[in-house]
N, C-alpha and C positions, 0 to 999 in steps of 0.2 A: 303201199305201192310195191309191186313185185320187181326185184332187181333183174336186169337183163344179163343173162350169163353168156359170155362170149364163147365161141367155139374153141375148144381146148384140145389140141393134139400134142401138147408138150409135157404136161404133168398129169400122170394118171390119177383119176378120182378127184382132182382139185377143180374148183370152179373159179373162173376169172370174171370179175365184175368191173367194168369200166366205170370210173368215178367222175370223169369229166371228159369233154370231147378231145381236149388237147394234151391232157396230162393226167396220170394217176390211174391205177387199177388195184383192186383188192383181190387177193388170192385166198380162197377159203378151202377148208378141209385138208390142211397140210400142217404137220407138226415140225417146226424148225429144229434142227440139231446139226452138230458137226458130223453126224454119221449118214446124212442123206446121200443117196447114190450120185455118182458123178454126173449122170445124165440129168438128174433133177436139178443139181446146182447149175448146170449149163442152161437148162430151161428157165430157171429163175433169172439168170443173167440176161438171157434173151428178152424176157418180159421187161426187165429193168431198162434195157436199152430202148425198147419200144415205147414204154409208158413213162419213163424218167423217174417216177417214184411209185413204189408198190407197198401195199399194206397187208398186214396179217393180224387178225384178232386171235384172242385166246391162246397166247403163248406164255402163260403163267409159269410153265415148267422151267423156263430159262432162268439161269443165274448168270453172274458175270463170266464165269469160266465157260459155260456152254454158249453164251452169246459170242464170245471170242472164237470158240471152236467152230461155230457156224460162219462167222465173219471171215476167218482166215481162209475159208474155201474159195474166196473171191480174190485173194491176193495177199500180199504181205501186210501185216498190221502196222499202223503208223502211230507213233506217239505225237501228242501235241507239242509243238516246238517250245512253248513257254509254260504250259499248264502241266506237262508231264502226264502221268496216268495214276489212277487210284491204286492203292496197295494191292498186290497180288495179281495185277493185270498187266498186259503189255501195251494196251492202247486206250482203255476206257477212261473217259472223263465223266464226272458226275455233275449234272446241272440241277442244282437244288435251289428252288425259289427262296428258301429261307436264308441263303448265303448270298453275299455280295457278288455282283457280276455274273449272275446265272440266268438272267432273263434276256434272251437274244431277240428283242423286239425291234428289229430293223432288218431291211432286206439285205441279204448277204449270201455269198457262196463261201463255204467253210475253208479257211486257211489260205486265201489268195495272197496273203502277205509273203508267202514263200513261193519258190518256183514250182516244184513238183507237189502241189497241194493235193489233198486226198481225192481219189477218184470215186469212192463209194463210202457212204456212212450208213451205219446200222444203229437205229435208235430204239430203245426199249422203254416203254412206259411202266414205271414202278408204282408211283403214287400220283393220282390224278385228282384235281379239284372237282367238287360237285358241279361247278359251272365254269365255263370259259376254259382257257388254256389250249385252244386249238393251235395247230400249225398250218401255215399256208405255203404251198410250193408253186413256183412258176417255171415255165418251160422257156429256156433261153435260146432254143433252136427255132421254135415257131415265132418267137419275138424277132429274131433276125429276119426270118422269111416275111414278116409283116412290114418290114422297112421298104420304102420305095427304092427302086434300083439305084438312084443317085445316092441315097443315104447308105445303102449297103456298101457301095464303092467307097464312100467316105469312111465308114466304120472299118472296112477291110484294111485301110492304111493307118489307122490310129493305134497308138500304144498308150497305156495308162500306167501310172505309178500307184501300186497298192502298198499299204502299210498297216501294221498292227497298232500304230500310234494314233488312237482315235481322236477325232475332233469332238470334244465334249458337247459342242453346240447341237449336235444331232441326237444326243441322248437326253431328250426332254424330261424323261421320267427317272433319270439316274440320280441316286442318292449320293451323299458324300462318301459313304462306304463303298458304293459301286465305283466311284471315281478313284478312290484309294486303291481298290483292287486292280483297276486297270493300270495305275501307276506302278504298283509294287509287284504285281504278278504277271498280268497279261503283257505288259511292255517292259519287263525286266531286261530283255534284249529287244532292241528295235530292228525290225526287218523292213526293208523296202524292196519291192520287186517290180520290174517292168514286164508287163504282160501285153500281148496283142489284145486289142478290144474284141477281135474275132479270132478264135482258135479253131483248128480243125480237129474234130473229135477223132481220137486214135482208133476207135473200133467201128464207128458208123460212117465216118467221113463227112458228117454233117458240120455245118458252120454254126458256132454257138457264141453268144455274146458273153464276155468276161467283164462284169462290172460289179455293182453292189456297194455297200457302205464302206468297204475298205479302200476304195479308190480315193487317192489324194488329188490327182490332177492328170491331165493328158499331157504327154510328152510334147514339148514344143508349141503348146497352145496356151495363150494367156488365160489366167484363172477365170476371169469373167466369161470369156467365150466358152471355155471348157465346161463351166457349170451349166451353161445353156445346152451344150451338146449332151452332157451327162443326163440332164433332166429329160431331154428328148428320147435318148436311147432307153433309159431306165423306165420311162413311162410305158414303152412297149412291153418290157419284161413284166411289169406289175399290173398290166391291164387285167381286169377281173376275168375276162374271157380266156385268159392265158394261164389261169391258176386252178388249183384244186385245194380244198380245205378239209382237214382231217380232224374229226371230233374224237379225241383220245378216250380210251378206256384202259384201265389197268391191265397189263399183260399184252397190250398191243405192241407190234414191231413195225417200224417204217424203214424202208431201205431206199435211198435215192442216189441217182447218178449225179455226183457233185460237179461233174464237168459240163452238165447240160441243164442245171437248175439254179435258182436262188430259193431261199425260204425265209420265213418270218414267223417267230413264235409270238402269238398274240398275247399281250400282257393285260388281260381283262378279268383276272380272277382274284384281284385284291390280295388279301393276306392268306388266302387258302394255300395249302401246300401242293407243290408240283415237283416231282422228282423223276428224272430220266437219266439213263446211262447210254453213252454213245461210244461205239467202236468205229474206227476209221481204217480204210485200206489205202495204202500208199498209191499215189498217182504218178502220172508221167509229166514231164516238163512240157507245157503247152507250146505248140508250134503254130505260127501264123500261116496265112494262105500262101505267103511267098517263102515259107520254109525256115524262117528265123525263130529261135527259141527264146523263151523268157529268161530273165537274168535277175538274180537276187543280190542285194547289197545288205550287209549287216553292219549296224552302227551301235556304238556304246550308248546306253540310256543316259549317261552323264554328260554327253556332248550333243550339240545340235546335229540333226540329221543332215547328211551331205545333200546338197541340191543336185538334182539330176536334170541336165539340160536336154 
């Protein structure tokens, strides 16, 4: 089947192929680097805002340093609050399937346990399994638009508590090593952040749902009722029609707008090796539709988390 190439007036010589109706586009015939012209970077950002996640094949020339030189063109590099960065880099974390805690097989937006979570992520495929290992992204803007108006108005008023203190019950395939990694590394400092369920995107003005696996509860809503609401809103985010699935090849790069998406790394490749490196760009503190900003609380991992009413 021949791919449909979209009209392209933004990046000379590049072809833009839409990957799904609501989210995702592949950009061909471009070599990513930190030396791309300013207009090209601006055009890539424009495509990112439009399509939410964009893909580039055949970027084997990139190493960690050049990945960061490219990423920093979109803003300030951001270190992970608990995982830090691999040696010699400012922001890159290594997700190696051979190590504990590296298979992100749950729907999430990166870093929502802090207030100014990353706005953009740049993921590079280094080792890919011969089968499986795809990543799926969803569009949290169109998910909001799919809600009936009364549900939109409800979501507009709700706030949720996000935390890096995982509920192990949702990690059905987690090993004891994975859980130990979460205890000793990922949650060495526990963060709790109150986010609006609906934030206003700072560049597009769109309303986008802020949910995912890091949500602990809705503020002021009993746990039982809150779970029902979470399942309702989250089901719109993960509806298949609202997603795009990327079949990785070594050297691929995916860039996503972390303010307008969730993603899920499919854990269907068994003991095969999968290795990716991710750089992230610092984001803005979310703002609700009535102008209130997210708030972070930091607690000691040795003490119970403070309850937020």
